[in-house]
C-alpha positions in Angstrom: 28.9 42.5 -22.5 26.5 42.8 -19.7 26.7 44.9 -16.9 26.4 44.0 -13.2 25.6 46.1 -10.0 27.6 44.8 -7.4 28.2 45.4 -3.8 31.4 44.1 -2.3 34.0 44.4 0.5 37.8 45.3 -0.1 40.6 43.8 1.5 40.8 46.7 4.0 37.2 46.2 4.9 35.4 49.0 2.9 32.2 48.7 1.7 32.2 49.3 -2.4 29.5 49.6 -5.0 29.1 50.0 -8.4 28.9 48.2 -12.1 31.3 45.9 -13.7 31.0 44.7 -17.4 31.4 41.0 -17.9 29.6 38.2 -20.2 28.6 36.0 -17.6 27.9 36.5 -13.5 30.9 33.9 -13.0 33.2 36.6 -15.1 31.9 39.4 -13.2 32.7 37.6 -10.0 36.1 36.6 -11.2 36.5 40.1 -12.1 35.8 41.5 -8.7 37.9 39.0 -6.8 41.0 39.8 -9.0 40.5 43.2 -7.7 40.8 42.0 -4.2 37.0 42.8 -3.5 34.7 39.6 -1.8 31.3 40.1 -3.5 28.1 40.6 -1.1 25.9 41.0 -3.7 25.9 40.6 -7.8 22.8 41.3 -10.1 22.6 42.2 -13.6 22.0 45.6 -14.5 18.5 45.7 -16.7 19.6 48.7 -18.9 17.0 47.4 -21.6 13.7 46.2 -21.5 13.8 42.3 -22.0 10.9 40.4 -23.6 9.4 38.2 -21.4 10.4 34.7 -20.9 9.3 31.6 -18.6 12.5 30.5 -16.6 11.8 26.9 -14.9 13.6 27.2 -11.4 16.9 25.4 -11.4 17.2 22.4 -9.4 20.7 20.7 -7.9 20.4 16.8 -8.3 21.9 14.6 -5.6 24.3 13.2 -8.5 25.8 16.8 -9.3 26.3 17.1 -5.2 27.9 14.2 -5.1 30.1 15.2 -8.1 31.0 18.2 -6.1 32.0 16.3 -3.0 34.1 13.8 -5.1 35.7 16.5 -7.1 36.5 18.6 -4.0 38.1 15.7 -2.1 40.4 14.8 -5.6 41.4 18.6 -5.8 42.2 18.3 -1.8 44.1 15.2 -1.9 46.3 16.6 -4.9 47.5 19.3 -2.7 45.3 22.0 -4.0 44.1 24.7 -1.4 40.7 24.9 -0.5 39.6 28.5 -1.8 41.3 27.7 -5.2 39.8 24.2 -5.1 36.3 25.9 -4.3 37.1 28.4 -7.2 37.9 25.9 -9.4 34.6 24.2 -9.0 32.6 27.1 -9.5 34.1 27.9 -12.6 33.7 24.1 -13.9 30.3 23.4 -12.7 27.3 23.9 -15.6 24.5 24.1 -13.1 23.9 28.0 -12.6 22.4 27.4 -9.1 25.3 25.1 -8.0 27.9 27.6 -9.6 26.5 30.4 -7.4 26.6 28.2 -4.3 30.3 27.2 -4.9 31.1 30.7 -5.3 29.1 31.6 -2.1 31.2 28.7 0.0 34.3 30.2 -1.5 33.7 33.8 -0.3 32.4 32.5 3.3 35.3 30.5 3.8 37.7 33.2 2.6 36.2 35.4 5.2 36.7 32.9 8.1 34.1 30.4 8.1 34.6 26.7 8.1 33.6 24.6 5.2 30.7 23.1 6.8 29.3 26.5 7.9 29.5 27.8 4.7 27.9 24.9 3.1 25.3 25.1 5.9 24.2 28.4 4.5 22.6 26.3 1.4 20.0 23.7 3.1 18.5 23.2 0.1 21.4 21.7 -1.5 23.3 20.0 1.1 21.5 18.0 3.7 22.2 17.8 7.2 24.0 14.1 6.7 26.2 15.8 4.3 26.9 18.7 6.4 27.5 16.3 9.7 30.0 14.2 7.6 32.0 17.3 6.4 32.0 18.4 10.0 33.2 15.2 11.2 35.9 15.4 8.6 37.1 18.4 9.6 37.3 17.7 13.4 39.1 14.4 12.7 41.6 15.5 10.3 40.5 13.2 7.3 38.3 15.7 5.1 39.0 14.2 1.9 37.8 10.7 2.8 34.8 11.8 4.7 34.2 13.6 1.0 34.8 10.7 -0.9 32.3 8.6 1.3 29.6 11.2 1.3 29.8 11.5 -2.5 29.5 7.5 -2.4 26.6 7.3 -0.3 24.6 10.0 -2.2 25.5 8.3 -5.2 24.3 4.9 -4.1 21.1 7.0 -2.9 20.2 8.3 -6.2 21.1 4.9 -7.9 18.2 3.4 -6.0 15.8 6.1 -6.5 16.4 5.9 -10.1 15.9 2.2 -10.3 12.5 2.6 -8.4 11.5 5.5 -10.5 12.7 3.5 -13.9 10.8 0.5 -12.9 7.5 2.4 -12.4 8.0 4.7 -15.2 6.3 2.3 -18.1 3.3 1.2 -15.7 2.6 4.6 -14.9 2.9 5.7 -18.2 0.4 3.0 -19.3 -1.9 3.7 -16.8 -2.3 7.2 -17.6 -2.2 6.5 -21.5 -5.1 3.9 -21.2 -7.3 5.9 -18.7 -7.3 8.8 -21.1 -8.2 6.5 -23.8 -11.2 4.8 -22.0 -12.4 8.7 -20.9 -12.3 9.6 -24.3 -14.3 7.0 -25.6 -16.9 7.5 -22.8 -17.2 11.1 -23.6 -17.0 11.1 -27.3 -18.1 7.4 -28.4 -20.8 6.6 -26.4 -22.8 9.5 -27.1 -22.9 8.7 -30.8 -25.2 5.7 -29.8 -27.6 7.8 -27.9 -30.4 7.7 -30.4 -30.3 4.3 -30.9 -30.4 3.5 -27.1 -33.5 6.3 -26.7 -35.3 4.2 -29.7 -34.8 1.3 -27.7 -36.4 2.6 -24.7 -39.0 4.0 -26.7 -40.0 0.8 -27.9 -40.2 -0.9 -24.5 -37.0 -2.7 -24.8 -34.9 -1.7 -21.5 -31.2 -1.4 -21.6 -28.9 -3.8 -19.6 -27.4 -2.1 -16.4 -24.1 -2.3 -17.9 -25.4 0.2 -20.6 -26.9 2.2 -18.1 -24.0 3.0 -16.0 -22.0 3.6 -19.0 -24.5 6.3 -20.3 -24.5 8.1 -16.9 -20.9 8.0 -16.8 -20.9 9.4 -20.2 -23.4 12.2 -19.3 -21.0 12.8 -16.2 -17.9 13.3 -18.0 -19.7 15.6 -21.2 -21.7 17.9 -18.7 -19.4 18.2 -15.7 -16.2 17.0 -16.9 -14.3 20.2 -16.1 -15.8 20.1 -12.7 -14.9 16.3 -12.2 -11.3 17.3 -13.3 -11.2 20.3 -10.4 -12.7 17.9 -8.0 -10.0 15.4 -8.4 -7.2 17.8 -8.8 -8.9 19.4 -5.1 -8.6 15.9 -3.6 -5.4 15.4 -4.8 -4.0 18.8 -3.3 -6.1 18.0 -0.3 -4.6 14.5 0.3 -1.1 15.8 -0.6 -1.6 18.5 2.4 -2.8 16.1 4.9 0.2 13.8 4.0 2.4 16.6 5.5 0.6 16.6 8.8 2.2 14.1 11.5 -1.1 12.6 11.6 -1.4 11.9 8.0 2.1 11.0 7.6 2.2 8.4 10.3 -1.1 6.6 8.6 0.5 7.0 5.2 3.7 5.3 6.5 1.6 2.6 8.2 -0.2 1.8 5.2 2.6 1.7 3.0 4.0 -1.2 5.2 1.0 -3.0 5.3 0.5 -2.5 1.2 0.6 -6.0 -0.3 3.2 -6.9 -2.6 5.3 -3.3 -2.2 5.0 -3.2 1.5 8.0 -5.4 2.1 9.9 -2.9 -0.5 9.2 0.1 1.4 10.1 -1.5 4.9 13.3 -3.0 3.5 13.9 0.6 1.7 13.8 2.2 5.1 15.9 0.0 6.9 18.5 -0.1 4.2 18.9 4.3 4.4 18.9 3.8 8.4 21.8 1.2 8.2 23.6 2.9 5.4 23.3 6.5 6.9 24.1 5.4 10.3 27.2 3.3 9.2 28.5 6.0 6.9 28.4 8.2 9.6 30.3 6.1 12.5 32.8 5.5 9.7 33.4 9.2 9.5 33.9 9.6 13.2 30.2 11.0 13.8 29.3 10.3 17.6 26.8 7.4 17.9 23.9 9.5 19.4 24.2 12.2 16.7 24.4 9.5 14.2 21.6 7.9 15.3 19.4 11.4 15.2 20.3 11.9 11.7 19.8 8.6 10.6 16.5 8.7 11.8 15.4 11.6 9.6 16.6 9.6 6.6 14.7 6.4 6.9 11.7 8.0 5.2 9.3 6.1 7.7 7.9 8.0 10.9 7.6 4.6 12.4 11.2 3.4 12.2 12.4 7.1 12.7 10.7 6.9 16.2 12.2 3.5 16.9 15.7 4.7 16.6 15.3 7.9 18.6 14.3 5.6 21.3 17.3 3.9 21.0 19.1 7.0 21.5 17.4 7.1 25.1 18.8 3.7 25.9 22.5 4.6 24.7 22.6 7.8 26.7 21.3 5.3 29.8 24.3 3.2 28.9 22.0 0.3 27.6 22.5 -1.2 24.2 21.8 -0.2 20.7 19.7 -3.2 19.7 17.0 -3.6 22.3 14.6 -0.8 21.4 15.4 -1.5 18.0 14.4 -5.3 18.7 11.4 -4.5 20.6 10.0 -2.2 17.6 9.5 -5.3 15.6 10.5 -3.2 12.4 13.9 -4.9 12.0 14.1 -8.4 10.4 15.8 -10.8 13.0 18.5 -11.6 10.8 19.7 -8.1 10.9 19.1 -7.5 14.2 21.5 -10.4 15.1 24.2 -9.1 13.1 23.8 -5.8 14.9 24.2 -7.3 18.2 27.0 -9.3 17.2 28.8 -6.0 15.4 28.1 -4.0 19.0 29.9 -6.4 21.1 33.0 -6.7 18.5 33.1 -2.9 17.8 32.4 -3.5 14.2 29.1 -1.4 14.1 30.1 0.9 11.1 31.2 -1.8 8.6 28.4 -4.5 9.4 25.6 -1.5 8.8 26.9 -0.8 5.3 27.1 -4.6 4.5 23.6 -5.1 5.8 22.4 -1.9 3.5 24.5 -3.5 0.4 22.5 -6.9 1.1 19.1 -5.2 1.7 19.6 -3.2 -1.6 20.3 -6.4 -3.7 17.0 -7.7 -1.9 15.0 -4.7 -3.0 16.5 -4.8 -6.6 15.5 -8.3 -7.0 11.7 -7.7 -5.7 11.4 -4.8 -7.7 12.2 -6.8 -10.9 9.5 -9.3 -10.1 7.2 -6.4 -8.9 7.4 -4.7 -12.6 7.1 -8.1 -14.4 3.8 -8.4 -12.2 2.4 -5.0 -12.7 2.6 -4.7 -16.7 0.1 -7.5 -17.2 -1.8 -6.6 -14.5 -1.8 -3.2 -16.2 -2.7 -4.6 -19.2 -5.5 -6.8 -17.6 -7.1 -3.4 -16.0 -6.7 -1.3 -19.2 -8.1 -4.1 -21.3 -10.9 -4.7 -18.7 -12.0 -0.9 -19.0 -12.0 -0.7 -22.9 -13.9 -4.0 -22.7 -16.4 -2.6 -20.3 -17.0 0.1 -22.9 -17.4 -2.2 -25.6 -19.9 -4.6 -23.9 -21.8 -1.7 -22.8 -22.5 -0.3 -26.3 -22.8 -3.7 -28.0 -25.0 -5.7 -25.5 -28.3 -3.5 -26.2 -27.9 -4.8 -29.9 -27.4 -8.5 -29.0 -30.7 -8.1 -26.6 -32.3 -6.5 -29.7 -31.1 -9.5 -32.2 -32.3 -12.2 -29.3 -35.8 -10.7 -29.2 -36.3 -10.3 -32.8 -35.2 -13.8 -33.6 
């Protein structure tokens, strides 16, 4: 049983503080609420010295946010009041960070905040898209349906990300392991042949160019290996910082779209996200202009985001949505034709989601083909590096045998 130091407000608005004994933080929160106190802060009291332990930061996954939205929608649909629903979710979730967030949302709502305002205090967990859809559901009196659609969208987004990561995991691991093996051969195997190579040079027998390059690489790794690793780490860090700048992000996004093999996948993924987010928000009653601004942030590509923001200006001026999107050249002709027809028939929300579904299916097929191509290409690349080391070591031996013969 641990002790928790709390600061809370009573039902009369009086500010109280003290200690409460409980097995867990959630139990301490429950005890305070049972006493008609609303916790403002709650921390475990350190009464005994504790041993050092390394705790990794807890992350809330999109799948867990989707579960939260779906379960909250189910509870509300079955007639459970909002505050009780949030309390149930807070007690039931296993993720400590999400659990604390649920209890914080419960306390904020109990003090008069709306659900979207309470969720908005946790931007690291709930995106602007989720908040906008919840806000639209509250204003339009269809909160349960809005939460269900939000959950479906988040699951779809997480599923696509998982497929991409799963498809690239094996080639990446293969490349890393192969590179480590080749580096170990260059650093530890090649130096074993150094005395033999020295005797060949003393006897007037020159070394092949490939062997000279291999020996140079071996000396660099042996003498400056740590500096090489630090230089690579510094380069990666610098590139990551540069990518976060507006100019760096723009250049990277342009490069991604023009990259052979994977450029089409990046392009289709950006268009799919934009269509799905825009269609989902329109279905939930979010105004078109606001939906365009939010969906532009979800594309993952600054070029497409700018094209969507330009469409906001056109729509504000009374023009159609399709004109600036078509002028950008980033939306496929077939997709533009469907959007144009959907605008005229006032079915834009349904059509956009269907477009996203079709594009996602095409992405999956392209990913399967790409993975089948990457695996043998990676094997050939690793095999080529190993062959380079072997040839560099054995070629002087063959030259020596030829000269003796």
